[in-house]
C-alpha positions in Angstrom: 8.8 18.7 16.4 7.8 14.9 16.5 5.5 13.2 19.6 6.8 12.2 22.1 4.3 9.1 22.1 5.9 8.5 18.4 8.9 6.0 17.8 10.7 7.1 15.0 13.3 5.2 13.3 12.7 5.9 9.9 11.7 9.2 10.5 14.3 9.8 12.4 16.1 13.7 12.0 12.9 13.6 8.9 13.3 17.6 10.4 16.4 18.1 9.1 16.5 19.5 5.4 20.2 18.3 5.0 18.4 14.9 4.7 17.7 15.0 1.6 21.5 15.9 0.8 24.4 12.7 0.7 26.6 15.2 2.8 24.0 15.3 5.7 22.9 11.7 5.2 26.2 10.4 5.9 26.8 12.6 9.0 23.9 10.9 10.6 25.9 7.3 9.7 24.2 7.0 6.5 25.7 4.5 3.4 28.4 2.8 6.3 26.1 -0.1 6.8 26.2 0.0 2.8 29.8 0.1 3.3 30.5 -2.5 5.3 27.5 -5.4 4.0 29.1 -4.7 0.4 32.7 -4.9 1.7 32.2 -7.7 4.2 29.4 -9.7 4.3 28.5 -12.2 1.9 24.5 -12.6 -0.2 23.3 -15.4 2.4 24.3 -13.0 5.2 22.2 -10.0 4.7 19.7 -12.4 3.4 19.3 -14.4 7.0 19.5 -11.2 8.5 16.8 -9.9 6.5 14.3 -13.0 7.0 15.2 -13.3 10.2 13.9 -10.0 11.1 10.7 -10.6 10.2 10.0 -7.1 8.1 6.7 -8.0 6.4 5.5 -5.5 3.5 4.2 -2.0 4.1 2.9 -1.6 0.4 -0.3 -3.8 1.3 0.1 -7.8 1.4 2.1 -8.1 5.1 4.5 -10.9 2.9 7.7 -11.9 4.9 10.1 -9.4 3.0 13.2 -12.0 3.7 11.3 -14.3 2.4 10.2 -13.0 -0.5 14.1 -12.0 -1.6 15.0 -15.8 -0.8 12.9 -17.1 -4.0 14.7 -15.6 -5.9 17.2 -18.4 -8.0 20.3 -18.4 -7.2 23.2 -18.4 -10.9 24.5 -16.5 -14.0 21.1 -15.1 -15.0 20.0 -11.2 -14.8 18.1 -10.4 -12.4 16.2 -7.3 -11.3 15.1 -5.2 -8.0 11.8 -2.5 -8.6 10.8 0.1 -5.4 7.4 0.3 -5.7 6.7 4.0 -5.3 3.7 4.4 -7.5 1.5 5.6 -3.8 -2.0 6.2 -5.4 -3.8 3.9 -2.7 -6.4 6.7 -1.0 -5.3 7.4 2.4 -1.8 7.0 1.7 1.0 9.6 1.6 3.9 8.1 4.3 6.4 6.8 1.3 5.7 10.6 -0.6 7.6 11.9 2.7 10.1 9.1 3.5 11.5 9.9 0.0 10.7 13.5 0.1 12.7 13.6 3.3 15.0 10.9 3.4 16.0 9.9 -0.4 19.6 8.5 0.5 17.8 5.9 3.1 15.6 4.5 0.3 18.6 4.2 -2.1 20.9 2.9 0.4 17.9 0.3 1.0 17.9 -0.8 -2.5 21.8 -1.1 -3.0 21.7 -3.8 0.4 18.3 -5.5 -0.9 20.1 -6.0 -4.3 23.0 -7.2 -2.5 20.6 -10.0 -0.7 18.9 -10.4 -4.2 22.2 -10.7 -6.1 20.1 -7.8 -8.4 22.7 -5.9 -11.1 19.8 -3.3 -11.7 16.9 -1.9 -9.8 14.7 0.6 -10.7 12.8 3.0 -8.3 9.0 3.6 -10.3 8.0 6.6 -9.1 4.1 7.7 -9.2 3.7 10.7 -12.1 1.8 12.9 -10.0 4.8 12.7 -7.4 7.1 15.5 -9.0 9.0 16.9 -6.5 10.0 13.6 -5.0 10.8 12.6 -8.2 13.3 15.5 -8.3 14.5 14.6 -5.0 15.0 11.1 -5.7 17.2 11.8 -8.8 19.5 14.1 -8.0 20.2 11.6 -4.8 20.9 9.3 -7.3 23.4 11.4 -8.9 25.2 11.7 -6.4 25.3 8.4 -4.8 27.0 7.2 -8.5 29.2 10.1 -7.6 30.2 9.0 -4.4 30.3 5.3 -5.4 27.7 3.6 -3.6 26.3 3.0 -7.1 27.3 2.0 -10.6 30.4 -0.4 -11.6 32.7 -1.9 -9.3 31.1 0.0 -6.3 33.2 0.4 -3.4 35.6 -1.5 -5.5 34.0 -4.9 -4.5 33.0 -6.1 -8.3 29.8 -5.5 -7.6 27.8 -3.3 -9.7 24.3 -1.9 -9.4 22.8 0.3 -11.8 19.8 2.4 -10.2 16.7 4.3 -12.6 14.2 6.4 -11.1 11.1 5.6 -13.5 7.9 8.4 -13.4 4.4 6.3 -14.1 2.0 8.1 -16.1 -0.9 8.2 -13.5 -2.5 4.6 -13.5 -3.2 3.5 -10.0 -3.3 0.4 -11.6 0.5 0.0 -11.9 0.8 -0.2 -8.3 0.1 -3.7 -8.9 3.3 -5.6 -8.8 3.0 -7.3 -12.7 1.3 -4.4 -13.9 4.6 -2.3 -12.9 6.7 -4.3 -15.1 4.8 -4.2 -17.9 4.5 -0.1 -17.6 8.6 -0.7 -17.0 9.1 -2.2 -20.1 7.2 -0.2 -21.9 3.5 -1.2 -22.5 0.1 -0.9 -21.1 -0.1 -1.4 -17.4 -1.9 -4.2 -17.3 -1.8 -7.0 -14.2 -0.2 -10.7 -15.6 -1.5 -13.7 -15.0 0.5 -15.7 -12.2 2.3 -17.9 -12.2 4.7 -17.5 -12.8 5.4 -14.7 -9.8 7.8 -12.1 -11.1 10.3 -13.8 -8.4 10.4 -16.4 -11.2 10.2 -14.3 -14.1 9.7 -10.8 -13.8 10.7 -7.9 -15.1 12.2 -8.9 -19.0 11.7 -12.2 -18.1 14.3 -12.4 -15.2 13.5 -13.3 -11.7 12.9 -9.8 -9.9 12.1 -8.6 -6.1 9.3 -6.2 -5.7 9.2 -4.2 -3.2 7.7 -1.1 -1.2 9.5 2.5 -0.3 8.9 1.7 3.1 9.7 -1.8 3.2 13.1 -1.1 1.3 14.0 1.9 4.0 14.0 -0.3 7.1 16.4 -2.8 5.6 19.6 -0.3 6.2 18.3 -0.3 9.4 18.0 -4.3 10.4 21.2 -5.1 8.7 23.2 -2.5 10.6 22.0 -2.9 14.0 20.5 -6.9 13.8 17.2 -9.0 13.7 16.7 -9.1 17.6 17.3 -5.4 17.7 14.2 -4.6 14.6 12.1 -7.4 16.3 12.2 -5.2 20.1 9.6 -3.1 18.5 6.0 -3.8 17.3 4.9 -7.5 18.3 5.9 -11.3 17.8 3.8 -11.8 14.2 4.4 -7.5 13.4 7.7 -6.8 14.2 9.2 -3.0 13.9 7.6 0.3 13.5 5.0 1.5 10.7 4.9 5.1 9.3 1.1 5.5 9.4 -1.0 7.6 7.5 -3.7 9.3 9.3 -6.7 11.7 7.3 -10.4 12.2 7.5 -12.0 13.8 10.0 -9.4 13.9 12.9 -8.4 17.2 14.4 -4.2 16.6 13.5 -4.1 14.8 9.9 -0.5 13.4 9.0 2.3 10.9 9.3 3.2 9.3 12.2 5.4 6.2 13.2 5.0 3.9 15.9 5.7 0.6 17.3 2.9 -2.1 15.6 0.6 -3.4 17.9 0.1 0.6 19.7 -4.0 1.0 20.4 -6.0 1.8 17.8 -7.4 4.9 19.7 -4.2 6.2 20.5 -3.6 6.5 17.3 -6.7 8.3 16.3 -7.5 9.7 19.2 -3.6 10.6 21.0 -1.3 11.1 17.6 -4.3 12.8 15.7 -6.2 14.0 18.2 -9.4 12.6 17.8 -12.6 13.9 15.7 -13.2 17.3 15.5 -15.3 19.3 18.4 -18.7 18.0 18.8 -18.3 15.2 16.5 -17.9 11.3 17.2 -16.6 8.5 14.7 -18.6 6.5 13.2 -16.0 3.9 11.2 -12.9 3.9 9.8 -10.4 1.9 7.0 -7.6 0.9 9.1 -5.8 0.4 5.7 -6.4 2.8 2.9 -9.5 3.0 0.9 -9.1 -0.8 -0.3 -9.6 -2.5 3.5 -12.8 -3.4 4.6 -14.3 -0.5 6.9 -14.6 -1.3 11.2 -16.3 0.1 12.9 -15.5 2.7 16.2 -17.2 -0.3 18.7 -15.4 -2.7 16.1 -11.7 -1.5 15.9 -11.1 1.2 18.1 -9.8 -1.0 21.2 -7.7 -3.1 18.9 -3.8 -3.2 18.7 -3.4 -1.9 15.0 -0.7 -4.6 13.5 -1.5 -6.9 11.1 -3.2 -9.9 12.7 -5.2 -8.2 15.2 -7.1 -6.1 11.9 -7.5 -9.5 9.8 -8.5 -11.6 13.4 -11.4 -8.0 13.5 -12.1 -9.2 9.9 -10.0 -6.2 7.4 -6.3 -5.8 7.2 -3.9 -3.3 8.4 -2.6 -3.2 4.4 -0.8 -0.2 3.7 -1.5 1.5 7.3 -3.3 4.5 5.6 -6.8 5.3 8.3 -8.6 7.2 6.7 -11.9 8.0 9.7 -15.5 8.7 8.9 -16.8 10.9 11.5 -21.0 10.4 11.9 -21.3 13.7 9.6 -20.6 11.2 7.0 -23.2 9.2 4.9 -21.9 5.9 4.8 -24.3 5.3 1.0 -22.4 8.2 -0.3 -19.0 7.0 1.0 -20.3 4.0 -0.4 -20.0 5.2 -3.8 -17.4 7.1 -4.0 -15.1 4.3 -3.1 -16.7 2.5 -6.2 -16.2 4.9 -8.3 -12.9 5.4 -7.8 -11.8 1.5 -8.5 -13.9 1.2 -11.3 -12.5 4.6 -12.9 -8.6 2.6 -12.0 -9.7 -0.6 -13.0 -7.5 -1.6 -16.4 -10.7 -3.6 -17.8 -8.9 -6.9 -18.7 -10.9 -9.8 -16.4 -14.7 -9.6 -16.9 -15.2 -9.6 -12.7 -13.4 -6.7 -11.8 -14.5 -4.8 -15.4 -17.8 -5.8 -15.4 -18.3 -5.9 -11.7 -17.1 -2.5 -10.2 -19.4 -0.9 -13.3 -22.4 -2.4 -11.9 -21.3 -1.3 -8.2 -21.5 2.0 -9.1 -24.9 2.3 -10.8 -27.1 0.1 -8.4 -25.3 2.6 -5.7 -26.7 5.0 -7.7 -30.0 4.2 -7.7 -30.2 4.3 -4.2 -28.9 7.4 -3.3 -30.8 8.2 -5.7 -34.5 6.9 -4.2 -34.0 4.6 -7.0 -33.8 1.3 -5.8 -35.7 -0.8 -3.3 -34.0 -2.7 0.0 -33.8 -6.0 -3.0 -30.6 -4.1 -4.4 -29.1 -4.2 -1.0 -29.3 -7.8 -1.2 -27.8 -7.8 -4.9 -24.9 -5.5 -4.6 -23.8 -7.3 -1.7 -23.9 -10.6 -4.1 -21.8 -8.7 -6.2 -19.2 -8.1 -4.7 -19.5 -12.0 -2.6 -18.9 -12.4 -6.5 -16.1 -9.9 -7.5 -13.8 -11.1 -4.4 -11.3 -14.1 -5.2 -12.4 -13.6 -9.1 -10.3 -11.2 -10.7 -6.6 -11.3 -12.2 -5.8 -8.8 -9.6 -6.6 -7.8 -6.0 -8.6 -4.5 -7.9 -11.5 -5.6 -8.2 -11.6 -7.4 -4.5 -10.0 -3.7 -3.4 -13.5 -2.2 -4.0 -15.6 -5.3 -3.1 -13.9 -5.8 0.4 -14.4 -2.3 1.4 -18.3 -2.2 -0.4 -19.4 -5.3 1.1 -18.3 -4.1 4.9 -20.2 -1.1 4.3 -23.2 -3.1 2.9 -23.1 -5.7 5.7 -22.9 -3.1 8.1 -24.6 0.2 8.0 -27.9 -1.2 6.2 -30.3 0.7 8.3 -28.4 3.5 6.6 -28.7 2.5 3.6 -32.4 2.0 3.6 -32.6 5.8 4.7 -31.1 7.2 2.4 -32.6 5.7 0.0 -36.4 6.5 1.3 -35.1 10.4 1.6 -33.8 10.3 -1.4 -37.2 9.5 -3.0 -40.3 6.3 -3.3 -39.3 3.5 -4.5 -39.7 1.9 -7.9 -42.2 0.0 -8.4 -41.3 -3.6 -8.3 -42.3 -4.3 -12.4 -40.6 -0.9 -13.2 -37.1 -2.3 -11.1 -36.9 -6.0 -12.7 -37.2 -4.0 -16.0 -34.5 -2.0 -14.8 -32.2 -5.1 -13.1 -33.1 -7.3 -14.9 -29.9 -6.7 -17.8 -27.6 -6.1 -15.4 -28.3 -9.1 -12.9 -28.0 -11.4 -16.2 -25.7 -9.9 -17.1 -23.4 -10.2 -14.1 -24.7 -13.8 -13.2 -22.9 -15.0 -16.5 -20.1 -13.4 -16.3 -18.7 -13.2 -13.0 
């Protein structure tokens, strides 16, 4: 049963297994909004509801979904809608539950969003590891086709929409929207140079709207109940509810749907049960592993909203809170974070390829007792040279949290280096880092 402190909209009735089927979904009023929007509403009316709602992207960037859709040019050219279901961010598992429990909500959202964008072709790019969820989506899409909600001449309105579920091959980089487009086209998943942006030149060179699973799942409720209804939840700048994934050092990890603006302490201590007995929270990632960490003192008493997290120097991101209690070694956590992004870098641009590599090497020296405090300044400088200089945000996704950990927990890094063994003498240390330092200086 849901916690009474939640505000369930997208996860309403999620405990009912019948919701996976079209009959179960229609029993709760499903597809009624699609029928009304296709039969009674024009493209501009649907688009206006989405813009007025203030719905912000739930995948990480937090950009206005309606404004993004409005960027697509008008005309007879082929347009596309891509649902980004490549949920690979460490700490994020909300989209998996939305697709598994209520696939038709997503399909209806895609169909209505396609009407707003005037798109005739849609794709769900799902993470390759989500095999069970992909099977559920395949079955739901087949049901939607059979019921006449997808395909040609939908509901006899002379509107067409073809929807394909495409399984990825397990690359984190394909969660970046332009790498996702390359993967859909059968190429290696590499980010593209922007501009042109996907809204102008995206999939197969056509205008393309790309949104996350949770974002698109909100669309039917917004169009059904109106923009003002949606704005009745959350804050002025962060309207609506948010499915928050909470993991790490808490008693009740899981997904919780809440109004944006809820106190972060209520999320971590109330819904997730707080740290285990005898433990205290040291720090947490507010928006997945790519968000700069906040200490307990900095973040627990803030509202959980896009604007509050940004003002604190971090970001809400995908809405995935990872809690580190006082047993966690921050230097080892930084190394683990850096290793993940180094492994997942596509290697296309120099700051990310070289920067992630040397960050891992420097952090390894620290935890092995082979570094001096000077290395902390070097690793901080490397992160600053990565941020804002990469082709996509993958390099930033490592540099922001690692930089924040070094900056906020410098004493702990020094303690770990001292405990691991004696530091190298200056001559040996200089020989060890001179090559990497020169390489980074020349390439970043």
